[in-house]
DRENPANU-295458 format. One record per residue: residue number from 1; residue in one letter; x, y, z of N, C-alpha, C in turn. Coordinates in Angstrom, 3 decimals, padded with zeros to 6 digits. Layout:
(koltor NUM 'A' (X Y Z) (X Y Z) (X Y Z))
...
//
This chain:
(koltor 1 'X' (-046.753 038.922 -046.540) (-045.320 039.178 -046.510) (-044.942 040.003 -045.289))
(koltor 2 'X' (-045.812 040.881 -044.869) (-045.471 041.748 -043.741) (-045.361 040.979 -042.420))
(koltor 3 'X' (-045.799 039.718 -042.398) (-045.664 038.941 -041.172) (-044.198 038.655 -040.850))
(koltor 4 'X' (-043.297 038.779 -041.866) (-041.883 038.558 -041.646) (-041.171 039.825 -041.178))
(koltor 5 'X' (-041.885 040.920 -041.107) (-041.285 042.176 -040.676) (-041.154 042.184 -039.149))
(koltor 6 'X' (-040.000 042.613 -038.653) (-039.789 042.727 -037.217) (-039.372 041.442 -036.535))
(koltor 7 'X' (-038.893 040.447 -037.272) (-038.423 039.217 -036.645) (-036.911 039.305 -036.366))
(koltor 8 'X' (-036.326 038.215 -035.913) (-034.910 038.232 -035.522) (-034.018 038.558 -036.702))
(koltor 9 'X' (-034.285 037.949 -037.882) (-033.462 038.211 -039.059) (-033.502 039.689 -039.411))
(koltor 10 'X' (-034.662 040.299 -039.254) (-034.853 041.701 -039.595) (-033.953 042.602 -038.755))
(koltor 11 'X' (-033.758 042.251 -037.490) (-032.954 043.094 -036.599) (-031.478 042.708 -036.571))
(koltor 12 'X' (-031.179 041.409 -036.649) (-029.786 040.968 -036.537) (-029.049 040.950 -037.867))
(koltor 13 'X' (-029.648 040.362 -038.872) (-028.946 040.093 -040.124) (-029.104 041.186 -041.176))
(koltor 14 'X' (-030.295 041.756 -041.270) (-030.557 042.724 -042.341) (-029.592 043.901 -042.343))
(koltor 15 'X' (-029.259 044.517 -041.190) (-028.305 045.635 -041.250) (-026.936 045.233 -041.799))
(koltor 16 'X' (-026.477 044.034 -041.477) (-025.186 043.580 -041.976) (-025.241 043.311 -043.476))
(koltor 17 'X' (-026.315 042.690 -043.932) (-026.476 042.432 -045.368) (-026.556 043.744 -046.130))
(koltor 18 'X' (-027.319 044.696 -045.605) (-027.470 045.990 -046.276) (-026.144 046.743 -046.326))
(koltor 19 'X' (-025.331 046.613 -045.293) (-024.044 047.295 -045.290) (-023.114 046.711 -046.352))
(koltor 20 'X' (-023.060 045.389 -046.463) (-022.190 044.748 -047.448) (-022.641 045.075 -048.866))
(koltor 21 'X' (-023.957 045.045 -049.106) (-024.471 045.287 -050.453) (-024.570 046.772 -050.804))
(koltor 22 'X' (-024.473 047.641 -049.816) (-024.512 049.075 -050.090) (-025.906 049.646 -050.237))
(koltor 23 'X' (-026.874 049.137 -049.498) (-028.228 049.681 -049.514) (-028.403 050.521 -048.282))
(koltor 24 'X' (-029.268 051.422 -048.210) (-030.302 051.839 -049.150) (-029.725 052.862 -050.120))
(koltor 25 'X' (-030.082 052.723 -051.353) (-029.651 053.698 -052.346) (-030.628 054.858 -052.350))
(koltor 26 'X' (-030.075 056.041 -052.448) (-030.926 057.235 -052.420) (-031.682 057.365 -053.734))
(koltor 27 'X' (-032.985 057.311 -053.659) (-033.850 057.519 -054.813) (-034.869 058.570 -054.417))
(koltor 28 'X' (-034.933 059.631 -055.177) (-035.876 060.702 -054.890) (-037.139 060.513 -055.718))
(koltor 29 'X' (-038.221 060.258 -055.038) (-039.522 060.185 -055.690) (-040.282 061.464 -055.388))
(koltor 30 'X' (-041.230 061.772 -056.251) (-042.042 062.969 -056.001) (-042.923 062.789 -054.781))
(koltor 31 'X' (-043.339 061.557 -054.533) (-044.224 061.268 -053.406) (-043.421 060.519 -052.345))
(koltor 32 'X' (-043.280 061.080 -051.140) (-042.468 060.424 -050.106) (-042.978 059.051 -049.697))
(koltor 33 'X' (-044.270 058.804 -049.835) (-044.818 057.509 -049.472) (-044.279 056.406 -050.388))
(koltor 34 'X' (-044.021 056.752 -051.639) (-043.480 055.765 -052.575) (-042.055 055.389 -052.173))
(koltor 35 'X' (-041.258 056.372 -051.751) (-039.901 056.092 -051.283) (-039.931 055.203 -050.051))
(koltor 36 'X' (-040.825 055.498 -049.133) (-040.951 054.678 -047.928) (-041.391 053.264 -048.275))
(koltor 37 'X' (-042.330 053.127 -049.209) (-042.795 051.801 -049.633) (-041.670 051.026 -050.307))
(koltor 38 'X' (-040.845 051.704 -051.102) (-039.707 051.055 -051.767) (-038.723 050.519 -050.727))
(koltor 39 'X' (-038.471 051.285 -049.676) (-037.532 050.846 -048.650) (-038.081 049.649 -047.866))
(koltor 40 'X' (-039.381 049.646 -047.588) (-039.994 048.495 -046.910) (-039.935 047.275 -047.814))
(koltor 41 'X' (-040.238 047.483 -049.099) (-040.189 046.388 -050.059) (-038.781 045.823 -050.173))
(koltor 42 'X' (-037.784 046.696 -050.156) (-036.401 046.237 -050.234) (-036.026 045.431 -048.996))
(koltor 43 'X' (-036.401 045.916 -047.809) (-036.078 045.200 -046.579) (-036.717 043.824 -046.521))
(koltor 44 'X' (-037.998 043.752 -046.868) (-038.679 042.461 -046.880) (-038.155 041.573 -048.002))
(koltor 45 'X' (-037.814 042.191 -049.129) (-037.264 041.420 -050.245) (-035.901 040.836 -049.929))
(koltor 46 'X' (-035.064 041.593 -049.216) (-033.763 041.055 -048.818) (-033.940 039.824 -047.933))
(koltor 47 'X' (-034.888 039.899 -047.033) (-035.148 038.742 -046.178) (-035.653 037.574 -047.022))
(koltor 48 'X' (-036.504 037.856 -047.973) (-037.022 036.818 -048.849) (-035.900 036.156 -049.647))
(koltor 49 'X' (-034.906 036.944 -050.077) (-033.780 036.393 -050.839) (-032.979 035.387 -050.030))
(koltor 50 'X' (-032.969 035.535 -048.729) (-032.175 034.647 -047.887) (-033.000 033.516 -047.269))
(koltor 51 'X' (-034.276 033.404 -047.651) (-035.108 032.305 -047.150) (-035.010 031.128 -048.099))
(koltor 52 'X' (-034.339 030.107 -047.664) (-034.236 028.889 -048.456) (-035.629 028.265 -048.566))
(koltor 53 'X' (-036.043 027.823 -049.764) (-037.387 027.243 -049.901) (-037.633 026.051 -048.983))
(koltor 54 'X' (-036.584 025.391 -048.516) (-036.781 024.249 -047.627) (-037.440 024.647 -046.310))
(koltor 55 'X' (-037.344 025.898 -045.926) (-037.891 026.344 -044.646) (-039.377 026.683 -044.751))
(koltor 56 'X' (-039.767 027.399 -045.784) (-041.140 027.913 -045.874) (-041.907 027.413 -047.093))
(koltor 57 'X' (-041.370 026.436 -047.820) (-041.978 026.022 -049.080) (-043.396 025.492 -048.913))
(koltor 58 'X' (-043.615 024.635 -047.918) (-044.930 024.020 -047.781) (-045.859 024.863 -046.918))
(koltor 59 'X' (-045.285 025.589 -045.980) (-046.102 026.444 -045.126) (-046.610 027.667 -045.903))
(koltor 60 'X' (-045.711 028.298 -046.635) (-046.059 029.473 -047.441) (-045.347 029.338 -048.775))
(koltor 61 'X' (-045.990 028.735 -049.725) (-045.319 028.418 -050.983) (-044.861 029.652 -051.753))
(koltor 62 'X' (-045.502 030.781 -051.566) (-045.097 031.968 -052.316) (-043.934 032.696 -051.651))
(koltor 63 'X' (-043.576 032.322 -050.426) (-042.487 032.987 -049.730) (-041.180 032.217 -049.888))
(koltor 64 'X' (-040.737 032.066 -051.102) (-039.403 031.558 -051.363) (-038.859 032.335 -052.557))
(koltor 65 'X' (-037.583 032.249 -052.769) (-036.951 033.152 -053.734) (-036.964 032.645 -055.170))
(koltor 66 'X' (-037.772 031.662 -055.503) (-037.775 031.094 -056.843) (-038.056 032.108 -057.937))
(koltor 67 'X' (-039.024 032.977 -057.729) (-039.363 033.982 -058.753) (-038.267 035.020 -058.895))
(koltor 68 'X' (-037.750 035.475 -057.763) (-036.654 036.455 -057.820) (-035.407 035.843 -058.445))
(koltor 69 'X' (-035.164 034.577 -058.161) (-034.004 033.897 -058.740) (-034.114 033.846 -060.259))
(koltor 70 'X' (-035.299 033.548 -060.769) (-035.507 033.479 -062.216) (-035.249 034.840 -062.859))
(koltor 71 'X' (-035.805 035.906 -062.272) (-035.589 037.260 -062.810) (-034.111 037.621 -062.744))
(koltor 72 'X' (-033.472 037.310 -061.619) (-032.059 037.645 -061.443) (-031.159 036.932 -062.423))
(koltor 73 'X' (-031.463 035.671 -062.691) (-030.651 034.900 -063.635) (-030.740 035.496 -065.032))
(koltor 74 'X' (-031.932 035.873 -065.451) (-032.106 036.439 -066.793) (-031.475 037.827 -066.904))
(koltor 75 'X' (-031.635 038.654 -065.864) (-031.075 040.006 -065.938) (-029.548 039.956 -065.844))
(koltor 76 'X' (-029.008 039.011 -065.068) (-027.552 038.806 -065.036) (-027.043 038.468 -066.425))
(koltor 77 'X' (-027.735 037.564 -067.072) (-027.357 037.121 -068.410) (-027.338 038.302 -069.378))
(koltor 78 'X' (-028.376 039.124 -069.321) (-028.490 040.267 -070.213) (-027.419 041.314 -069.941))
(koltor 79 'X' (-027.206 041.652 -068.670) (-026.221 042.683 -068.312) (-024.820 042.229 -068.688))
(koltor 80 'X' (-024.495 040.967 -068.451) (-023.165 040.466 -068.791) (-022.957 040.444 -070.300))
(koltor 81 'X' (-023.993 040.082 -071.053) (-023.880 040.076 -072.514) (-023.638 041.493 -073.030))
(koltor 82 'X' (-024.366 042.478 -072.507) (-024.148 043.873 -072.907) (-022.728 044.315 -072.599))
(koltor 83 'X' (-022.260 043.979 -071.405) (-020.921 044.384 -070.977) (-019.848 043.784 -071.885))
(koltor 84 'X' (-019.974 042.496 -072.209) (-018.991 041.845 -073.072) (-019.023 042.406 -074.486))
(koltor 85 'X' (-020.213 042.676 -075.001) (-020.304 043.241 -076.348) (-019.685 044.633 -076.424))
(koltor 86 'X' (-019.899 045.447 -075.412) (-019.334 046.802 -075.419) (-017.817 046.773 -075.219))
(koltor 87 'X' (-017.318 045.805 -074.478) (-015.883 045.713 -074.231) (-015.128 045.132 -075.409))
(koltor 88 'X' (-015.740 044.167 -076.087) (-015.064 043.439 -077.164) (-015.904 043.535 -078.433))
(koltor 89 'X' (-015.969 044.722 -079.020) (-016.803 044.934 -080.204) (-016.352 044.109 -081.407))
(koltor 90 'X' (-015.053 043.912 -081.563) (-014.535 043.216 -082.743) (-014.271 041.733 -082.504))
(koltor 91 'X' (-014.648 041.224 -081.365) (-014.369 039.819 -081.044) (-015.298 038.895 -081.825))
(koltor 92 'X' (-014.800 037.702 -082.175) (-015.681 036.742 -082.861) (-016.793 036.250 -081.946))
(koltor 93 'X' (-017.926 035.933 -082.549) (-019.108 035.531 -081.783) (-018.883 034.288 -080.943))
(koltor 94 'X' (-018.162 033.321 -081.473) (-017.907 032.079 -080.727) (-017.103 032.352 -079.458))
(koltor 95 'X' (-016.115 033.239 -079.546) (-015.291 033.593 -078.382) (-016.136 034.318 -077.327))
(koltor 96 'X' (-016.977 035.250 -077.788) (-017.861 035.958 -076.860) (-018.821 035.002 -076.162))
(koltor 97 'X' (-019.342 034.059 -076.921) (-020.276 033.098 -076.345) (-019.591 032.248 -075.276))
(koltor 98 'X' (-018.366 031.816 -075.544) (-017.633 030.992 -074.564) (-017.270 031.799 -073.326))
(koltor 99 'X' (-016.844 033.030 -073.522) (-016.495 033.886 -072.383) (-017.742 034.170 -071.537))
(koltor 100 'X' (-018.849 034.439 -072.187) (-020.113 034.698 -071.496) (-020.527 033.484 -070.666))
(koltor 101 'X' (-020.414 032.303 -071.238) (-020.780 031.076 -070.534) (-019.886 030.845 -069.315))
(koltor 102 'X' (-018.585 031.069 -069.483) (-017.663 030.842 -068.365) (-017.874 031.834 -067.233))
(koltor 103 'X' (-018.211 033.076 -067.573) (-018.414 034.079 -066.522) (-019.676 033.787 -065.724))
(koltor 104 'X' (-020.725 033.347 -066.394) (-022.010 033.159 -065.721) (-022.298 031.719 -065.304))
(koltor 105 'X' (-021.263 030.874 -065.269) (-021.497 029.489 -064.836) (-022.039 029.472 -063.421))
(koltor 106 'X' (-023.106 028.732 -063.200) (-023.732 028.678 -061.878) (-022.781 028.213 -060.799))
(koltor 107 'X' (-021.807 027.379 -061.164) (-020.883 026.840 -060.181) (-020.093 027.951 -059.481))
(koltor 108 'X' (-019.847 029.048 -060.194) (-019.025 030.115 -059.641) (-019.829 031.276 -059.067))
(koltor 109 'X' (-021.106 031.382 -059.433) (-021.895 032.544 -059.010) (-021.990 032.661 -057.497))
(koltor 110 'X' (-022.187 031.563 -056.805) (-022.334 031.601 -055.357) (-021.054 031.932 -054.612))
(koltor 111 'X' (-019.923 031.787 -055.284) (-018.641 032.065 -054.639) (-018.541 033.519 -054.195))
(koltor 112 'X' (-019.093 034.414 -054.980) (-019.015 035.837 -054.638) (-019.782 036.126 -053.350))
(koltor 113 'X' (-020.888 035.420 -053.152) (-021.673 035.573 -051.929) (-020.897 035.041 -050.727))
(koltor 114 'X' (-020.214 033.915 -050.915) (-019.416 033.349 -049.828) (-018.222 034.236 -049.486))
(koltor 115 'X' (-017.640 034.880 -050.493) (-016.497 035.764 -050.239) (-016.891 036.975 -049.403))
(koltor 116 'X' (-018.142 037.392 -049.499) (-018.644 038.512 -048.691) (-019.193 038.038 -047.347))
(koltor 117 'X' (-019.123 036.735 -047.076) (-019.612 036.117 -045.832) (-021.106 036.361 -045.620))
(koltor 118 'X' (-021.844 036.405 -046.718) (-023.290 036.570 -046.617) (-024.017 035.235 -046.557))
(koltor 119 'X' (-023.315 034.140 -046.820) (-023.960 032.826 -046.792) (-024.402 032.450 -045.380))
(koltor 120 'X' (-023.868 033.103 -044.362) (-024.251 032.811 -042.974) (-025.682 033.217 -042.686))
(koltor 121 'X' (-026.236 034.123 -043.484) (-027.556 034.673 -043.203) (-028.690 033.917 -043.890))
(koltor 122 'X' (-028.363 032.867 -044.636) (-029.398 032.084 -045.316) (-030.167 031.272 -044.278))
(koltor 123 'X' (-031.489 031.296 -044.373) (-032.362 030.608 -043.415) (-032.738 029.246 -044.000))
(koltor 124 'X' (-032.292 028.175 -043.350) (-032.576 026.808 -043.791) (-033.502 026.114 -042.810))
(koltor 125 'X' (-034.107 025.029 -043.286) (-034.797 024.140 -042.350) (-033.732 023.327 -041.619))
(koltor 126 'X' (-034.104 022.706 -040.509) (-033.140 021.982 -039.690) (-032.506 020.818 -040.446))
(koltor 127 'X' (-033.297 020.106 -041.261) (-032.760 018.974 -042.018) (-031.713 019.416 -043.023))
(koltor 128 'X' (-032.002 020.479 -043.747) (-031.065 020.973 -044.752) (-029.814 021.526 -044.068))
(koltor 129 'X' (-029.976 022.226 -042.954) (-028.839 022.757 -042.209) (-027.906 021.631 -041.769))
(koltor 130 'X' (-028.469 020.541 -041.254) (-027.660 019.391 -040.839) (-026.943 018.764 -042.025))
(koltor 131 'X' (-027.629 018.667 -043.152) (-027.015 018.076 -044.347) (-025.824 018.906 -044.811))
(koltor 132 'X' (-025.941 020.230 -044.790) (-024.837 021.073 -045.229) (-023.685 021.080 -044.228))
(koltor 133 'X' (-023.974 020.922 -042.948) (-022.905 020.892 -041.954) (-022.069 019.631 -042.064))
(koltor 134 'X' (-022.699 018.506 -042.443) (-021.970 017.247 -042.549) (-021.414 017.013 -043.947))
(koltor 135 'X' (-021.699 017.886 -044.853) (-021.246 017.740 -046.224) (-020.052 018.657 -046.445))
(koltor 136 'X' (-018.984 018.138 -046.982) (-017.793 018.960 -047.193) (-017.846 019.736 -048.508))
(koltor 137 'X' (-018.794 019.393 -049.351) (-018.929 020.119 -050.617) (-019.541 021.485 -050.384))
(koltor 138 'X' (-019.433 022.329 -051.380) (-019.996 023.679 -051.267) (-021.509 023.639 -051.213))
(koltor 139 'X' (-022.043 024.677 -050.638) (-023.477 024.807 -050.503) (-024.052 025.360 -051.805))
(koltor 140 'X' (-024.880 024.597 -052.535) (-025.392 025.086 -053.821) (-026.445 026.176 -053.684))
(koltor 141 'X' (-026.963 026.411 -052.490) (-028.015 027.417 -052.324) (-027.479 028.831 -052.481))
(koltor 142 'X' (-026.172 029.019 -052.347) (-025.628 030.378 -052.443) (-025.816 030.962 -053.832))
(koltor 143 'X' (-025.766 030.138 -054.851) (-025.987 030.626 -056.210) (-027.405 031.171 -056.357))
(koltor 144 'X' (-028.380 030.441 -055.836) (-029.775 030.874 -055.932) (-029.995 032.166 -055.158))
(koltor 145 'X' (-029.386 032.294 -053.990) (-029.530 033.516 -053.191) (-028.923 034.692 -053.940))
(koltor 146 'X' (-027.758 034.482 -054.506) (-027.084 035.564 -055.215) (-027.902 036.003 -056.429))
(koltor 147 'X' (-028.479 035.064 -057.158) (-029.305 035.421 -058.303) (-030.592 036.110 -057.864))
(koltor 148 'X' (-031.152 035.688 -056.739) (-032.364 036.359 -056.266) (-032.061 037.777 -055.784))
(koltor 149 'X' (-030.859 038.021 -055.276) (-030.457 039.392 -054.925) (-030.432 040.281 -056.161))
(koltor 150 'X' (-029.950 039.736 -057.279) (-029.967 040.505 -058.522) (-031.393 040.746 -059.000))
(koltor 151 'X' (-032.255 039.751 -058.834) (-033.657 039.927 -059.209) (-034.342 040.990 -058.374))
(koltor 152 'X' (-034.056 040.991 -057.071) (-034.640 041.999 -056.183) (-034.127 043.394 -056.529))
(koltor 153 'X' (-032.830 043.509 -056.749) (-032.282 044.836 -057.059) (-032.847 045.366 -058.372))
(koltor 154 'X' (-033.112 044.458 -059.323) (-033.703 044.898 -060.577) (-035.148 045.356 -060.383))
(koltor 155 'X' (-035.918 044.619 -059.578) (-037.313 045.001 -059.397) (-037.474 046.261 -058.567))
(koltor 156 'X' (-036.551 046.520 -057.631) (-036.675 047.703 -056.773) (-036.008 048.924 -057.396))
(koltor 157 'X' (-034.788 048.758 -057.931) (-034.016 049.909 -058.411) (-033.774 049.941 -059.915))
(koltor 158 'X' (-033.845 048.801 -060.594) (-033.622 048.779 -062.028) (-032.253 048.234 -062.407))
(koltor 159 'X' (-031.983 048.240 -063.712) (-030.767 047.629 -064.230) (-029.467 048.279 -063.736))
(koltor 160 'X' (-029.408 049.603 -063.510) (-028.148 050.168 -062.998) (-027.703 049.563 -061.673))
(koltor 161 'X' (-028.637 049.196 -060.811) (-028.243 048.591 -059.538) (-027.755 047.163 -059.731))
(koltor 162 'X' (-028.287 046.449 -060.715) (-027.772 045.117 -061.011) (-026.333 045.236 -061.492))
(koltor 163 'X' (-026.061 046.231 -062.325) (-024.674 046.460 -062.772) (-023.769 046.767 -061.585))
(koltor 164 'X' (-024.265 047.581 -060.657) (-023.462 047.917 -059.471) (-023.144 046.666 -058.665))
(koltor 165 'X' (-024.145 045.819 -058.443) (-023.899 044.593 -057.694) (-022.957 043.653 -058.431))
(koltor 166 'X' (-023.134 043.531 -059.737) (-022.320 042.584 -060.491) (-020.865 043.021 -060.597))
(koltor 167 'X' (-020.621 044.296 -060.816) (-019.262 044.725 -061.142) (-018.555 045.473 -060.018))
(koltor 168 'X' (-019.269 045.892 -058.986) (-018.611 046.539 -057.853) (-018.635 045.664 -056.613))
(koltor 169 'X' (-019.765 045.046 -056.322) (-019.888 044.262 -055.089) (-019.410 042.828 -055.300))
(koltor 170 'X' (-019.883 042.167 -056.355) (-019.578 040.751 -056.541) (-018.432 040.488 -057.518))
(koltor 171 'X' (-017.935 041.469 -058.218) (-016.758 041.348 -059.098) (-016.912 040.217 -060.106))
(koltor 172 'X' (-017.891 040.355 -060.969) (-018.258 039.310 -061.923) (-017.291 039.124 -063.073))
(koltor 173 'X' (-016.418 040.073 -063.329) (-015.551 039.943 -064.495) (-014.268 039.191 -064.200))
(koltor 174 'X' (-014.177 038.615 -063.041) (-013.002 037.827 -062.710) (-012.935 036.639 -063.663))
(koltor 175 'X' (-011.765 036.378 -064.181) (-011.598 035.305 -065.151) (-011.671 033.957 -064.434))
(koltor 176 'X' (-012.519 033.089 -064.958) (-012.665 031.747 -064.388) (-011.757 030.794 -065.141))
(koltor 177 'X' (-011.184 029.812 -064.445) (-010.311 028.852 -065.142) (-011.107 027.995 -066.123))
(koltor 178 'X' (-010.462 027.672 -067.233) (-011.103 026.845 -068.246) (-011.070 025.398 -067.787))
(koltor 179 'X' (-012.167 024.681 -067.971) (-012.198 023.270 -067.562) (-011.306 022.456 -068.484))
(koltor 180 'X' (-010.584 021.513 -067.899) (-009.641 020.701 -068.670) (-010.252 019.372 -069.011))
//
C-alpha cells in the first residue's frame, strides 16, 4: 500500500479532499507513533477510496475500495436506522422502514459526493473514463466512493465520524422524492 504514497494524487488531490471532508481530526493517543500511523493510514485510505477498481483490479486486486465500500454501506445503514429511531420514537415500523429505504437508496448516495465536486478525484482506467465522458447518464461509481469514505472513516475514527460525514458533510437527511 505504501507504494501509492507520494504520487501525483497524494500531492494534488488529497489536500482538497481532506479540506472538503474536514480531516485530519484531532485524536490524542498516549503514544505519538499511533497518531502518526493513523494519519498515514487515513491519507493512504483516502486515496484508496478514490481508486476505481477498473484501474488497479487486475494489477493489484487488493487495492480497490470493495472492502471499504461494504463496511461503509453497512455502517451507513446502522447509523441512519439509529437516527430515525431516535427522531421518530412513536412512528409505525412500516413508515420507518420506507423512510429508511428512501434515504439510503444507492441512486441518491453518490449525489452528495458530486455536490461537493469530489467526483473529479476518482481515478479511472482510460476505457472507463472514455465511457463516462461519452455517456450522459450519471456516473454510478460515485456511490461506491462515497460508501467507501464512510467505511474508511469508521475504521480510522469510529462511528462518530461516520455521523459527522453523513449529517454535516453529505447532508443525508434531505428528503428524497417518492417514486411515482
